C-alpha positions as CSV (number, residue, x, y, z in Angstrom):
1,X,43.9,26.2,60.6
2,X,42.3,23.4,58.7
3,X,39.6,25.8,57.4
4,X,42.3,28.3,56.4
5,X,44.1,25.5,54.4
6,X,40.9,24.6,52.6
7,X,40.3,28.3,51.8
8,X,43.7,28.6,50.3
9,X,43.3,25.4,48.2
10,X,39.9,26.6,47.0
11,X,41.3,30.0,46.1
12,X,44.1,28.4,44.0
13,X,41.6,26.1,42.3
14,X,39.4,29.2,41.5
15,X,42.4,31.0,40.0
16,X,43.2,27.9,37.9
17,X,39.7,27.6,36.6
18,X,39.7,31.3,35.8
19,X,42.9,30.9,33.8
20,X,41.5,27.9,32.0
21,X,38.3,29.8,31.1
22,X,40.3,32.8,29.8
23,X,42.5,30.5,27.7
24,X,39.6,28.7,26.2
25,X,37.8,31.9,25.5
26,X,40.9,33.3,23.8
27,X,41.1,30.1,21.7
28,X,37.5,30.5,20.6
29,X,38.1,34.2,19.6
30,X,41.3,33.4,17.7
31,X,39.6,30.4,15.9
32,X,36.7,32.7,15.0
33,X,39.1,35.3,13.6
34,X,41.0,32.7,11.6
35,X,37.8,31.4,10.1
36,X,36.7,35.0,9.2
37,X,40.0,35.9,7.6
38,X,40.6,32.6,5.7
39,X,37.2,31.4,4.7
40,X,34.3,32.7,2.7
41,X,31.5,34.2,4.8
42,X,29.0,34.2,2.0
43,X,28.3,31.1,-0.1
44,X,30.3,31.4,-3.2
45,X,30.5,28.7,-5.8
46,X,34.0,27.4,-6.1
47,X,35.8,25.7,-8.9
48,X,38.9,23.9,-7.5
49,X,41.8,23.9,-10.0
50,X,44.9,21.8,-9.5
51,X,48.2,23.1,-11.0
52,X,52.0,22.9,-10.9
53,X,53.9,26.2,-10.9
54,X,55.0,26.5,-14.6
55,X,54.3,29.1,-17.2
56,X,52.1,26.9,-19.3
57,X,49.7,27.0,-16.3
58,X,49.9,30.8,-15.8
59,X,46.1,31.1,-16.2
60,X,45.6,29.2,-12.9
61,X,47.1,31.8,-10.5
62,X,45.8,34.7,-12.6
63,X,42.2,33.4,-12.3
64,X,42.6,32.7,-8.6
65,X,43.9,36.2,-8.0
66,X,41.1,37.8,-10.2
67,X,38.4,36.1,-8.2
68,X,39.7,36.4,-4.6
69,X,37.1,39.1,-3.9
70,X,33.6,39.6,-5.1
71,X,30.5,37.6,-5.2
72,X,30.8,35.6,-8.4
73,X,32.4,32.2,-9.0
74,X,35.6,31.6,-7.1
75,X,38.4,30.0,-9.2
76,X,40.6,28.5,-6.5
77,X,44.1,27.4,-7.4
78,X,45.5,24.4,-5.5
79,X,49.2,23.8,-6.0
80,X,50.3,20.1,-6.1
81,X,53.7,18.7,-5.5
82,X,53.5,16.2,-8.4
83,X,51.4,15.6,-11.5
84,X,50.6,12.1,-10.4
85,X,49.1,13.4,-7.2
86,X,47.1,15.9,-9.1
87,X,45.8,13.3,-11.5
88,X,44.6,11.2,-8.6
89,X,42.9,14.1,-7.0
90,X,41.0,14.7,-10.3
91,X,40.1,11.1,-10.6
92,X,38.7,11.0,-7.1
93,X,36.7,14.2,-7.6
94,X,38.6,16.2,-5.1
95,X,39.1,18.9,-7.7
96,X,37.0,19.8,-10.7
97,X,39.8,20.9,-13.1
98,X,43.5,20.2,-13.5
99,X,46.2,22.1,-15.4
100,X,48.1,18.9,-16.0
101,X,50.9,17.6,-18.1
102,X,49.5,16.6,-21.5
103,X,50.3,12.8,-22.0
104,X,49.0,12.0,-18.5
105,X,45.6,13.1,-19.8
106,X,45.7,10.2,-22.3
107,X,46.6,7.7,-19.6
108,X,43.9,8.9,-17.3
109,X,41.3,8.8,-20.1
110,X,42.3,5.2,-21.0
111,X,42.1,4.2,-17.3
112,X,38.4,5.3,-17.3
113,X,38.8,8.5,-15.3
114,X,36.0,10.3,-17.2
115,X,38.0,13.4,-18.1
116,X,38.0,15.8,-21.1
117,X,40.6,18.2,-22.6
118,X,39.0,21.6,-22.9
119,X,42.0,24.0,-23.2
120,X,45.7,24.0,-24.0
121,X,48.1,25.9,-21.8
122,X,50.6,28.5,-23.0
123,X,53.1,26.9,-25.4
124,X,56.9,27.0,-26.0
125,X,57.8,27.4,-22.3
126,X,60.1,24.3,-21.8
127,X,63.8,24.2,-22.0
128,X,66.5,21.4,-22.0
129,X,69.4,22.5,-19.9
130,X,72.7,20.8,-19.0
131,X,75.3,21.4,-16.3
132,X,77.7,24.2,-17.1
133,X,80.9,22.1,-16.6
134,X,79.9,19.5,-19.2
135,X,80.9,19.7,-22.9
136,X,77.5,19.3,-24.7
137,X,77.3,20.3,-28.3
138,X,74.3,18.3,-29.5
139,X,71.8,15.7,-28.1
140,X,74.2,12.8,-28.7
141,X,76.5,14.2,-26.1
142,X,73.9,13.4,-23.5
143,X,74.5,9.6,-23.9
144,X,75.1,8.1,-20.6
145,X,74.2,11.3,-18.7
146,X,71.4,11.5,-16.2
147,X,68.6,13.6,-17.6
148,X,65.5,14.4,-15.6
149,X,61.9,14.8,-17.0
150,X,58.8,15.7,-15.0
151,X,57.1,12.3,-15.5
152,X,57.2,9.3,-17.8
153,X,53.8,10.5,-19.1
154,X,55.2,13.9,-20.2
155,X,55.9,15.5,-23.5
156,X,59.4,16.0,-22.4
157,X,60.0,12.3,-22.1
158,X,58.4,11.7,-25.5
159,X,60.6,14.5,-27.0
160,X,63.7,13.0,-25.5
161,X,63.0,9.6,-27.0
162,X,62.3,11.1,-30.4
163,X,65.5,13.1,-30.3
164,X,67.4,9.9,-29.3
165,X,65.9,8.1,-32.3
166,X,66.7,10.8,-34.8
167,X,70.2,11.0,-33.4
168,X,70.8,7.3,-33.9
169,X,71.0,6.5,-30.2
170,X,69.8,3.3,-28.6
171,X,67.4,3.3,-25.7
172,X,70.2,2.0,-23.5
173,X,72.2,5.2,-24.3
174,X,69.7,7.3,-22.4
175,X,69.5,7.6,-18.6
176,X,66.1,9.4,-18.2
177,X,64.9,9.8,-14.6
178,X,61.6,11.2,-13.4
179,X,61.8,14.1,-11.0
180,X,59.3,16.7,-9.7
181,X,60.1,20.1,-11.4
182,X,60.8,22.0,-8.2
183,X,63.6,19.5,-7.3
184,X,65.5,19.7,-10.6
185,X,67.5,22.9,-10.1
186,X,69.0,21.8,-6.8
187,X,69.7,18.3,-8.1
188,X,71.7,19.8,-11.0
189,X,73.5,22.2,-8.8
190,X,74.7,19.4,-6.5
191,X,75.8,17.2,-9.4
192,X,73.0,14.6,-8.9
193,X,71.8,15.5,-12.4
194,X,73.6,16.2,-15.6
195,X,70.7,17.8,-17.4
196,X,66.9,18.3,-17.2
197,X,64.0,19.1,-19.6
198,X,61.2,21.0,-18.0
199,X,58.7,23.9,-18.2
200,X,59.8,27.3,-17.1
201,X,60.7,29.0,-14.9
202,X,62.6,25.9,-13.5
203,X,65.1,25.8,-16.4
204,X,65.7,29.6,-16.2
205,X,66.4,29.1,-12.4
206,X,69.8,27.5,-13.1
207,X,70.5,29.4,-16.3
208,X,70.3,32.8,-14.5
209,X,72.7,31.8,-11.7
210,X,75.2,30.2,-14.2
211,X,74.7,26.6,-13.1
212,X,73.4,25.5,-16.5
213,X,73.3,26.3,-20.2
214,X,70.4,25.8,-22.6
215,X,70.8,23.0,-25.2
216,X,67.4,23.4,-26.8
217,X,64.3,25.5,-26.4
218,X,61.5,23.1,-27.0
219,X,60.1,24.9,-30.0
220,X,63.4,24.2,-31.8
221,X,62.8,20.5,-31.7
222,X,59.0,20.2,-31.4
223,X,57.1,23.2,-32.8
224,X,53.8,23.9,-31.1
225,X,54.8,21.7,-28.2
226,X,52.0,21.1,-25.6
227,X,53.4,21.0,-22.1
228,X,50.2,21.2,-20.0
229,X,46.5,21.4,-20.7
230,X,43.3,21.9,-18.8
231,X,41.6,18.6,-18.0
232,X,38.1,18.6,-16.5
233,X,35.8,15.9,-15.1
234,X,33.1,14.9,-17.5
235,X,30.4,14.8,-14.8
236,X,31.2,18.4,-14.0
237,X,30.9,19.4,-17.7
238,X,27.6,17.6,-17.9
239,X,26.2,19.4,-14.9
240,X,27.6,22.8,-15.4
241,X,28.6,23.5,-19.0
242,X,28.1,27.2,-18.5
243,X,30.7,27.2,-15.7
244,X,33.2,25.3,-17.9
245,X,32.6,27.9,-20.7
246,X,33.3,30.7,-18.3
247,X,36.5,29.1,-17.0
248,X,37.9,28.3,-20.4
249,X,37.1,31.7,-21.7
250,X,38.7,33.4,-18.7
251,X,41.8,31.2,-19.1
252,X,42.2,32.1,-22.7
253,X,41.7,35.8,-22.0
254,X,44.2,35.7,-19.2
255,X,46.9,34.5,-21.6
256,X,46.3,37.4,-24.0
257,X,46.3,39.8,-21.1
258,X,49.6,38.3,-19.8
259,X,51.2,38.6,-23.2
260,X,50.6,42.4,-23.1
261,X,51.4,42.7,-19.4
262,X,54.3,40.3,-18.6
263,X,55.7,42.3,-15.7
264,X,52.3,42.4,-14.0
265,X,51.6,38.8,-14.7
266,X,54.9,37.9,-13.1
267,X,54.1,40.0,-10.1
268,X,50.9,38.0,-9.5
269,X,52.3,34.6,-10.3
270,X,55.5,34.8,-8.3
271,X,53.6,34.8,-5.0
272,X,51.8,31.6,-5.9
273,X,54.9,29.9,-7.3
274,X,57.1,31.0,-4.4
275,X,59.7,32.2,-7.0
276,X,61.5,35.6,-7.3
277,X,59.6,38.1,-9.4
278,X,62.8,38.7,-11.5
279,X,63.1,35.0,-12.4
280,X,59.4,34.8,-13.5
281,X,59.8,38.0,-15.6
282,X,63.0,36.6,-17.2
283,X,61.3,33.3,-18.0
284,X,58.2,35.0,-19.5
285,X,60.4,37.2,-21.8
286,X,63.5,35.2,-22.7
287,X,63.9,34.9,-25.6
288,X,61.6,37.8,-26.4
289,X,58.2,36.7,-27.8
290,X,58.9,33.1,-27.1
291,X,55.7,32.1,-25.2
292,X,52.7,31.4,-27.3
293,X,49.4,32.4,-25.7
294,X,46.9,32.2,-28.5
295,X,47.0,28.5,-29.5
296,X,44.7,27.3,-26.7
297,X,42.1,25.4,-28.7
298,X,42.7,21.6,-28.3
299,X,43.2,19.8,-31.6
300,X,42.5,16.1,-31.7
301,X,45.4,15.4,-34.2
302,X,47.9,16.9,-31.7
303,X,46.7,14.7,-28.9
304,X,46.6,11.7,-31.3
305,X,50.2,12.3,-32.1
306,X,51.1,12.1,-28.4
307,X,49.1,8.9,-28.0
308,X,50.8,7.3,-31.0
309,X,54.2,8.2,-29.5
310,X,53.2,6.8,-26.1
311,X,52.4,3.5,-27.8
312,X,55.6,3.5,-29.7
313,X,57.7,4.0,-26.6
314,X,55.8,1.5,-24.5
315,X,54.0,3.9,-22.2
316,X,50.5,2.7,-23.1
317,X,49.1,-0.3,-24.9
318,X,46.8,1.4,-27.5
319,X,46.4,4.8,-29.0
320,X,42.6,5.3,-28.6
321,X,41.6,8.8,-27.5
322,X,38.0,8.7,-28.5
323,X,36.0,11.4,-26.7
324,X,39.0,12.8,-24.9
325,X,39.1,16.2,-26.7
326,X,36.2,18.6,-26.2
327,X,37.1,21.8,-28.1
328,X,33.7,23.5,-28.1
329,X,34.4,25.7,-25.0
330,X,37.7,27.0,-26.4
331,X,36.1,27.5,-29.8
332,X,33.4,29.7,-28.3
333,X,35.7,31.8,-26.1
334,X,35.1,35.6,-26.6
335,X,38.5,37.3,-26.8
336,X,37.2,40.8,-27.5
337,X,37.7,43.8,-25.2
338,X,40.7,42.6,-23.1
339,X,41.9,45.8,-21.4
340,X,42.7,45.9,-17.7
341,X,43.2,42.8,-15.5
342,X,39.6,42.5,-14.4
343,X,38.5,42.3,-18.1
344,X,39.7,38.7,-18.3
345,X,36.5,37.8,-16.4
346,X,34.1,39.1,-19.1
347,X,30.8,37.2,-18.7
348,X,30.0,34.5,-21.2
349,X,27.6,35.7,-23.8
350,X,28.5,39.4,-23.3
351,X,28.6,41.4,-26.5
352,X,31.7,42.5,-28.2
């Protein structure tokens, strides 16, 4: 009887080991399949690009989508939850490029981050909206109201302060709060905010459902406004200027393609931004012809103006931007022969 008990125990242990071996084998198979599906099997050079989901950064998801397959350079888009987090990732070398809010580039430069502006994102895509139940006729009616901007180092904050100055308002009359763009619509809908100033499609998000009304499109109060720009690490530029040229050229070409194909651009971007396609299409085309895609060459005088305003409003201590702007790549971008989507990846140096 004792030997029969030992036999039964041994049999149960054998079954247990067999189950364990099968489970571990299955785990190995699943892990292998996961790696196969989600990671590159061939060595492809990658350029990691940080971005926030706004129209000024439309080039980022378009370039990611255009290079998902194939054997060339992979432009990989990494979505961040805040511009501050993105700036730190660029500073630490975790990404090579950042589609980042413009005044933050000045702050990073002055902090010794070793970065350069190489491209300006699509312009005129920001809107100042207010809650529908408020009576707001002009900027002065926002006195005492809570108005959100993406960051203190943002063109939206600078624009708000300029508008206050020209409207005869004191600094104490403004209640400007910093808030990540994806949180603004829900904050306004719940009454936590009275208004917000942000890049699209986050303003259109509340306009379309009737929660807000537009007070100003940014181009009405700051023509040629720069929301975001492409910032790259200087060490990467020094090592791989040809790769920088290819990235800037592809970004510029993607904008011109999107201008001619807004519905298709919206289809691609909405998946990256986790936004409804109809919302992205609306933001790209309302008002018609609003978004400016062809003023992508960085101009030092525009960045200098921002730096001057940052000093004026106490955001930085001096306005030195020496060496921050590197326009050569945008200057040399070939914009000929943009036809289908894949044509945005025209090789650098290819004939017209």
